[in-house]
Structures are given as structure tokens and as C-alpha cells.
Residue frames relative to the residue before (quaternion, step in Angstrom):
aa qw qx qy qz dx dy dz
M 1.0000 0.0000 0.0000 0.0000 0.00 0.00 0.00
E 0.4542 -0.7099 0.4782 0.2470 3.55 -0.92 0.89
E 0.4487 -0.6874 0.5064 0.2638 3.57 -0.97 0.93
I 0.3116 -0.7359 0.5702 0.1904 3.56 -0.92 0.89
K 0.1718 -0.7971 0.5742 0.0730 3.50 -0.75 1.08
T 0.2266 -0.7520 0.5954 0.1694 3.54 -1.08 0.63
Y 0.1975 -0.7785 0.5904 0.0804 3.52 -1.03 0.86
T 0.5585 -0.5928 0.4603 0.3532 3.53 -1.19 0.54
Q 0.6556 -0.5171 0.3761 0.4016 3.52 -1.28 0.40
S 0.6212 0.5498 -0.3214 0.4567 3.57 1.09 -0.76
E 0.6504 0.4944 -0.3222 0.4783 3.60 0.95 -0.83
R 0.6678 0.4953 -0.3083 0.4623 3.61 0.89 -0.86
D 0.6481 0.5107 -0.3264 0.4611 3.61 0.98 -0.78
W 0.6816 0.4850 -0.2985 0.4595 3.60 0.84 -0.91
S 0.6431 0.4970 -0.3379 0.4746 3.60 1.03 -0.70
M 0.6187 0.5224 -0.3392 0.4789 3.58 1.07 -0.66
F 0.6522 0.5084 -0.3197 0.4625 3.63 0.98 -0.83
C 0.5893 0.5658 -0.3845 0.4299 3.62 1.06 -0.59
H 0.6848 0.4538 -0.2772 0.4983 3.59 1.04 -0.75
L 0.7024 0.4927 -0.2790 0.4312 3.59 0.79 -1.04
S 0.6130 0.5723 -0.3580 0.4106 3.59 1.07 -0.66
A 0.5153 0.6363 -0.4158 0.3958 3.60 1.22 -0.21
F 0.5619 0.6005 -0.3786 0.4247 3.59 1.20 -0.40
A 0.4925 0.6450 -0.4356 0.3895 3.60 1.23 -0.24
G 0.5635 0.6160 -0.3703 0.4073 3.59 1.21 -0.43
Y 0.6284 0.5266 -0.3402 0.4605 3.57 1.18 -0.38
F 0.7425 0.3903 -0.2045 0.5045 3.58 1.27 -0.29
F 0.7855 0.1840 -0.0755 0.5860 3.59 1.15 -0.64
P 0.5218 -0.6079 0.4769 0.3615 3.59 -1.05 0.64
F 0.8455 0.0640 -0.1272 0.5146 3.53 -0.94 1.06
G 0.3427 0.7490 -0.4958 0.2751 3.61 1.20 0.40
G 0.5985 0.5789 -0.3421 0.4355 3.59 1.16 -0.54
I 0.6947 0.4011 -0.2616 0.5368 3.56 1.25 -0.33
I 0.6753 0.5153 -0.2916 0.4398 3.53 0.95 -0.95
G 0.6333 0.5548 -0.3298 0.4270 3.60 0.96 -0.83
P 0.7258 0.4087 -0.2640 0.4863 3.61 0.67 -0.98
L 0.5925 0.5687 -0.3648 0.4387 3.59 1.13 -0.64
I 0.6662 0.5021 -0.3029 0.4609 3.58 0.90 -0.91
C 0.6567 0.5033 -0.3080 0.4696 3.60 0.90 -0.91
W 0.6894 0.4984 -0.2807 0.4445 3.53 0.83 -1.03
I 0.6920 0.4821 -0.2874 0.4539 3.62 0.77 -0.97
S 0.6740 0.5181 -0.3109 0.4250 3.58 0.98 -0.80
R 0.8173 0.2426 -0.1161 0.5096 3.63 1.05 -0.55
K 0.4291 0.7517 -0.4447 0.2305 3.61 1.15 -0.06
D 0.6762 0.4773 -0.2940 0.4780 3.59 1.12 -0.65
E 0.6504 0.5321 -0.3196 0.4378 3.63 1.16 -0.35
S 0.8296 0.1115 -0.0040 0.5471 3.58 1.06 -0.61
E 0.4410 -0.6835 0.5192 0.2621 3.57 -0.88 0.95
W 0.6417 0.5414 -0.3184 0.4402 3.58 1.07 -0.78
V 0.6609 0.4773 -0.2977 0.4968 3.57 0.97 -0.83
D 0.6198 0.5388 -0.3437 0.4555 3.60 1.02 -0.75
S 0.7199 0.4443 -0.2916 0.4465 3.58 0.71 -0.92
N 0.6531 0.4856 -0.3221 0.4836 3.64 1.05 -0.68
G 0.6213 0.5362 -0.3409 0.4585 3.60 1.03 -0.70
K 0.6484 0.4973 -0.3165 0.4819 3.61 0.97 -0.82
A 0.6536 0.5116 -0.3271 0.4517 3.59 0.91 -0.86
S 0.6644 0.5100 -0.3051 0.4532 3.57 0.93 -0.88
M 0.6495 0.5149 -0.2976 0.4738 3.57 0.98 -0.95
N 0.6641 0.5077 -0.3131 0.4508 3.61 0.86 -0.91
F 0.6703 0.4909 -0.3076 0.4638 3.57 0.95 -0.83
Q 0.6735 0.4925 -0.3074 0.4576 3.58 0.93 -0.84
L 0.6218 0.5142 -0.3307 0.4894 3.60 1.06 -0.69
S 0.6464 0.5255 -0.3136 0.4558 3.56 1.01 -0.86
V 0.6419 0.5221 -0.3045 0.4719 3.59 0.99 -0.92
L 0.6354 0.5245 -0.3198 0.4678 3.58 1.00 -0.86
L 0.6652 0.5033 -0.3012 0.4620 3.59 0.91 -0.92
Y 0.6682 0.4819 -0.3098 0.4747 3.62 0.89 -0.93
S 0.6280 0.5395 -0.3453 0.4420 3.62 0.99 -0.73
I 0.6479 0.5127 -0.3049 0.4736 3.55 0.96 -0.90
L 0.6912 0.4701 -0.2881 0.4672 3.58 0.96 -0.79
L 0.6844 0.4822 -0.2979 0.4586 3.61 1.10 -0.56
I 0.5361 0.6576 -0.4085 0.3365 3.61 1.07 -0.53
P 0.6649 0.4736 -0.3490 0.4602 3.71 0.82 -0.66
L 0.6270 0.5506 -0.3357 0.4371 3.61 1.16 -0.60
C 0.5328 0.6234 -0.4102 0.3989 3.59 1.25 -0.34
F 0.6039 0.5630 -0.3679 0.4279 3.64 1.12 -0.46
I 0.7342 0.3150 -0.2345 0.5538 3.59 1.18 -0.36
V 0.6183 -0.6308 0.2823 0.3742 3.56 1.22 0.80
V 0.6392 0.5615 -0.3569 0.3857 3.63 0.90 -0.70
G 0.6089 0.5853 -0.3460 0.4086 3.57 1.15 -0.52
V 0.5871 0.6086 -0.3743 0.3805 3.62 1.05 -0.69
P 0.7184 0.4030 -0.2961 0.4836 3.67 0.65 -0.89
L 0.6246 0.5364 -0.3506 0.4463 3.60 1.06 -0.63
L 0.6470 0.5143 -0.3041 0.4738 3.54 1.03 -0.81
L 0.6486 0.5103 -0.3094 0.4723 3.57 0.99 -0.81
A 0.6357 0.5211 -0.3037 0.4818 3.58 1.05 -0.83
L 0.6398 0.5323 -0.3144 0.4566 3.57 1.00 -0.79
F 0.6940 0.4629 -0.2752 0.4779 3.59 0.95 -0.88
L 0.6053 0.5335 -0.3456 0.4792 3.57 1.14 -0.57
L 0.6457 0.5185 -0.2978 0.4749 3.55 0.99 -0.93
E 0.6348 0.5214 -0.3221 0.4706 3.61 0.99 -0.87
F 0.6500 0.5367 -0.3125 0.4379 3.61 0.84 -0.96
I 0.6987 0.4809 -0.2544 0.4646 3.55 0.88 -1.07
C 0.6725 0.5058 -0.2949 0.4526 3.54 0.93 -0.92
I 0.6263 0.5230 -0.3527 0.4581 3.61 0.96 -0.74
I 0.6646 0.4850 -0.3191 0.4703 3.63 0.90 -0.83
L 0.6626 0.5002 -0.3106 0.4629 3.63 0.87 -0.86
A 0.6528 0.5204 -0.3060 0.4575 3.57 0.93 -0.88
S 0.6437 0.5365 -0.3070 0.4513 3.55 1.00 -0.90
I 0.6704 0.5064 -0.2850 0.4615 3.54 0.91 -1.00
K 0.6847 0.4832 -0.2898 0.4624 3.57 0.85 -1.00
S 0.6902 0.4760 -0.3129 0.4463 3.63 0.80 -0.85
A 0.6025 0.5560 -0.3446 0.4572 3.58 1.15 -0.60
K 0.6904 0.4522 -0.2560 0.5033 3.53 1.21 -0.62
G 0.5109 -0.6458 0.4133 0.3887 3.60 1.28 -0.20
E 0.5365 0.6137 -0.4016 0.4174 3.57 1.25 0.39
V 0.4965 -0.6599 0.4918 0.2759 3.54 -1.17 0.70
F 0.0565 -0.7649 0.6395 0.0523 3.60 -1.04 0.84
R 0.2051 -0.7625 0.6035 0.1110 3.56 -0.92 0.93
Y 0.3549 -0.7323 0.5450 0.2019 3.56 -0.61 1.13
P 0.3769 -0.6887 0.5584 0.2681 3.60 -1.00 0.76
I 0.8428 0.1992 -0.1739 0.4688 3.60 -1.27 0.44
S 0.4614 0.6783 -0.4636 0.3349 3.61 1.11 0.49
I 0.2793 -0.7407 0.5924 0.1495 3.50 -0.92 1.01
P 0.3791 -0.7557 0.4857 0.2222 3.64 -0.74 0.98
F 0.0721 -0.8171 0.5720 -0.0019 3.60 0.26 1.29
I 0.7707 0.2472 -0.1299 0.5728 3.58 0.94 -0.92
Q 0.2771 -0.7989 0.5223 0.1104 3.53 -0.71 1.16
């Protein structure tokens, strides 16, 4: 049976910010990567919980960036447009779910995330 860990409110808040800061990508170029990177780097040495959530957020955002780059050429043959829209919808939903779960101290596994950062 898995041991249940409790985290401080500060740890849960910072882990939530690691996920929510990815929404900066909707307002600034590469904000979806820079936001989680700043949150993660600023608190990763203070908390194992923030470190694991920051890595998860970074890996997902890097994966979404890679998938977006790969889908852009497919937009010229039309099939890429719905796939790109589906990817952005999935990203939006996953960021919200990950934020809620991490604020509760629960683990969220991003789908289609490549583990670039171990």
C-alpha cells in the first residue's frame, strides 16, 4: 500500500502555480515554458512536491511545443488544423486538472507527456 504524504499549504500552492503558470503561453511567446520554469527553479530545492510537479509541468509543456511544431506542416493539408485544436484543448484541460490535483496534494499524470526532465 502506498504511503500517503501530507504537504504544507505553501508546497501545494507552489505546485499549483507550476501548472497554472503555463497559461502565460496564451499571452506571451514561450510563456508556457518560461512560467513553469521560473516557478519550478525558484522552489525545487525547498520541496520534493514542488520539484516533481514542476518537472511534470515542464515535460508536458515541452511535449506540447514539440507536437505543435510537428503538426504545423500538416496544417497545409488541412488535417493538422483539427489536430492542433485538439492538442490545445487537451493542454487547457490538463493544466486545470493538474492544478486542482496538485493543490489537493494528489498526483496527476499528464497524458502524451515525454519525460525530457527526469
